[in-house]
N, C-alpha and C positions, 0 to 999 in steps of 0.2 A: 601599483598594490591596491588601488580600488577595483579596478577595470578587471583583474586577475579574478580579485571578491566577488564580479557580478559577474563574471564568465562561468564561476561555480556555485553559483548561490539557488539555482535551481536543484542539480545535478552535479551532486557532493563525489568527487573522483578523487585519488591521487594524482602528484604531481605528473607521473607518467602519463596522465589521461590527457592531460592540457592542451595536447597541440591533437588529437582525436576530439578532443571537446570543439576546437575552432574549426576543424574538418567538418565535424559534423553540422554545425552550424552554418558552413558554407554552402552546406548539402542541403540544409532545410531552407533556407534565404535562397537558394535558386525555384526553390517551387513557388513562395509566399514574396519575392520581390526584394529591393533593394530596402525599399521603405517599411516595410514592415520588420526588417532585420535590424534596422536601426531603434527602430521603437521600442525592440525587445530590447535592446542593450540600455537603452535610457531605459525602461523597469526596472530593468536588473541591478541598475546604478541605484537604482532606490533601494528595491528591494535587499542590495545585500547587508541594509544594516538593521532587516526588520527580523534577527534570529532571538527576537528575545519575545515572542508569541508565546512559543511554547513552552517557557518559563513560567508565565502570566496564566497559560490556562492550565499547567499543572498545580499551581498553586490554589486555584480556585475550585479545584475536585477538590485538595486535601480541605480544603478550610472549610469546603461544604461537607463533606465526609465524618470530620471529626466532630462538627456541630452535631452529626445523625446520629453518632454513638458516644457520644457525650466526653470527649477527647480534646486534648489542647494541640495544636500545632504550630512549630517555633521551624522560623526558615532560616536556616543555617545559611544561605548565601549561595549562590551557582549552582541553583536548582537545586539544591539539597534540603530535605524538609524533616524535623523531629515530631512523631506523634505520639504521645502521652495519653494516657488512662491509669491514675493511679501508681501501683507501682511496675504496670506493663508499658514497655516503650519501644517503638519502633523508627527504623531512619526510610526513607526512601530517597531516589536522585529522580528528580523529575516523573516519570510516569513507572519508572524502573523497578520494581520490588524487591525483597531480598527473600525469595523462596527458591529459584532454580538453583541447581549444583552447576559448579560451571564445568562440567562433563558432558552433562546434557544440552547447555547452552551451544559450545561447541559441536558437537552433534547437530544441533537445529539449523547452525549456519551452517552447513555442509550439504546442499538440497539435494546434490545428485546421492549422499546417503542414506538422507532420509528418504527417496525415492526408495532406495532399494531396500531399508529395513521395512515402511510400510508395504512395500510387493510381497517381502517375504510372510509377512504377518495378514495377509489376506485383505489390505483396505487400497482400495482401487486409486491409481495414479497415473498420469497421461504416459503414455509411450514417450521414451525420451531416450537420446545420446549427450553425453558428456563431451566435448571438444576444447580444442585449442583454436580461438580468433586466430591464430598464426597458420593453422593447417587446417583449412575447412572443405577438404576433399569426403572427409565422412560425414560431414553435415550435411554437404549438397547432396551426397546420396541418400541421406535419413528423407530429405525434402523433396527431393525426386520421385523418391519410393511411395510418397504420399499416404494420407490423403491430406492434403493442405485447406488452410492455412496451418501454419507453426506459430507458437511463441519461441523465441530466443532472448535469454537473462542471464546475468550475471551468475555462476555457481556459489559465489555467496552473495547478499545484498537481500535488503530490505525498501520497505516504501514503495516499489514501484523502480526504482532508481534503475537505469540501463532496461528497460524491460521492453520489449517490442514485440506486437503480436500482429496480426492478417499477413504474416511473414510467406510469400508465395511463391516466388521465382530466386535465380542462384542471384539475384544482382538484388534483392532485398536481404539476402542473408548476409551477404557482402557489407552492406550496411547497418543491419544491426549487431552483426557480430563486432562491427567497429566501435558502434557506441559502447555495449557491452565489456567490451574489453577494458574501459574506462575503470571498472570494478575489480579488475584483475585481470589473471593471465585463464583461466578458465569460465567456458559458458555454458548451457544448454539449450538444445533445443529439442520441444516437445509437440508433441500434437494437440492445437488448440481445440479445446472441449467447447459446444455451444453450450449455454446457460447462463443460467444468476449468481451471481456473486456473493458467497455470504462467509462470514466470519463469525466463530461460536467460539464464545471466549470459555474455556473451561479451567475450574481450580479443585483442584483435588478431588477428582473422578464426579465433579458436578458439572454442569451448565447451566453457567450466571446469564448468559444474554446470548441474542444472535443477532447480528444487522446484514439487512441487506443492501448492498452496494449498487447502485445504477451507475453506467458509463457517462461521463461527463456532455452534454447537451449544448447546443444554441438555438435559438429561436430567431428566424431570421424576419428582417422589418421590411423587406420588400426591393431595398436599396444597398444594404452593406454586404461587401462580402463576408466570407467565413472569418477569413484573418481579420477585420475590422471588427466584428464579433469578438471574436477572442482576444483580442486587444484591449475591449471595451471590459469584458471579464476580468483580466489580466489587473488592468487599473482600479476595477470594483473590490479586486481584492486586495490591493494596496493600502485602500485606505479602512479597510475591514478594521470593525471591532466587536466587542460583545460575545456573543455565542457563534461567529464565525472566524475568532481570532486562531489563529493558528492552521486554519486553510491556506493549502501550498498553492503558487501562483499556477495558472491555466497557462500552456504553453503549446505551441504547433512543434512538434518533432515528429521522426521517423511511426512512430505509432500510431501520432494524428493523421497522417499523408496517408500510410497503408487502410487506417479505418475507413476517410473519406476516399480513398479510391474505391473501395469495395464496394459503395456506393456510389460509385460514380460520377464523385464529387472530386473540389481541389478547394484550396486553400482562396481562391476568387471566384468561385462559384458564390451567384447572390442567390440569397434563400427567398421564397414569399414570406409575405407578412404573415405570420403567426403558425410554417412551417417550423416544427423543431426536428432534427437532426443529430445524430449519436456524432461528436468528432474525435471522439478516443475509444479505445476498448480498455486500456491501462484503465482501473476504476481510481487509484491514489488521486487524482485532481480533480475528482466530483465538487460536487457543491453538498452545502447541508441540505436542501432541498432533494439530494440525491439518494439519502440516506432515508433508512427505515427499519426500525423494530420489528424484528423477525421471530422472538422466543416462540411464539405460539403457530408459526407457519412450518418449524421443521418438525420434521418426524421424530418420533422416539428412536429409531433405526436410523438417523443421520445424526443425533445427540451421541448415540451411545458409538458412532463409527470417530467421533470427536474427539470422545473421551478414551477411547481407544488409542487415537493417534497418539495425542497426550501422553498415555502410558508408556506407548512402546520408545518414545524417544526421550520417555523418562522426566518429563516436564511437570509440574504441579501444579504452572498458571500456564497457558498456553492459548495462544488467539489459533484456532485452526480454521484457513481459507481453503474453501471447499469453491467447486461449481458446478453446477446440477441445474438441469430443469428444472426439476419437481423438489423441491424441498420437503414434501409430505411422503415422501419414499425414500426408503435407502440409497446408499451411492450407487450399490451394484445392481439394483434394481432399477432407477430412473438415466443408467449413466453418467451419474456424476464420478468424480473425483477429487483428492486432496493436493490444492496447487502449494502451498507453504503451511510452515509452521513456525508463528512467530513465538519465541522465547521473550521476548520481551513488549506483550502487547501496547498500544496505545490506546489506553483505558476511553482518552477523549471521544473514539471513534462512536461509544455506544451513550454520548451525551449529545454530541452535534447531528442531532436526527430532526426528520420533518417536522414530528409533531414530539418535545421536547418533552410536554405532560405525560408522555409512555415509554420515555425512555427510562430504561433499568440504572439504579445506583448502585454500579459494581463495585467503585471504590470502597463505597460505605461497607458493602458483602466484605471484599476482602480484608478491610481495615479491622472488621469487628473480629473476626477469625483471626488477624496478628495481634492485637490488644487483648486473646482470651488469655485467663493464667496458662492454661495447658501450653498454647504457644509461644509464652513470654518463656516458661522454665524452660524450653528446650532450647532456648536461644545461646 
């Protein structure tokens, strides 16, 4: 049972995905070598018991926010917190808030439907195709029609689980589709847009904050392979504490293999001392140092597009993920797109940034709204 927990610790899929997990790990092991594969299993065995970090992070966030607004916080256990100020009160679960209705949440979790809604409303989204991982002919045709690279991801999903970028060939597609199929029986293939990733947090028609996510990187020492550098970063995260609590382990997966390949590298490549390279395109496994508060960098037009996106999906609170080469321009002008709409955005992203002194205290803003008399009366 502990081995099963370890195998599922980084990418959480359902029981039908267990075989695909083994196959995918074998696929990656062929590129990294047996030694790295064994180290990865050893690390994952240790990581299997590390699920409490998110609860710790949530408790810290709400305790700090409550102090800021003059409220009291009660830990109800199992990630639930009750917050009170006078006669007003609310409850939260970890970083999930009582703001979005069930219909909007269900819609937000249907990525292809989100794209359809946004496209009809004039919000730029990637060119995409929904397909079954069991029947790849349509997806192969989409890929070969170009341009490449493409991104393959589950139709349902969050936190980058099952997402593979830099898909250029039919063989890549088969491998990526197998990985995405761990998380459901439908997947999306979409054109990969060059640019930077931004999370724009929207509440009730206002932009609260924006964070720029840079992709994960490693820096060479002149003698270690990229696989060894990634192992060292995984080990560092297993020992993490303080502001780094809750950071996901850093692993070699298909996204890593394809990203390295694009730059002519493999996990066995040795980087020169001081040479820094991007080792993944999907940003969910980056470090605190890779994130930067960017509220002042986004244009009024980009902020308006994020607000409209949340409104069209029916969400009061949303984390709108965009890829754009220039956040100072609107999406249509820059060639940027909306790539995801998060109905339960992780607030911790807005605190785990390179310069914590510049972070926006989004939890305090949200809590102040939740505990206002008007909000309380409407509960």
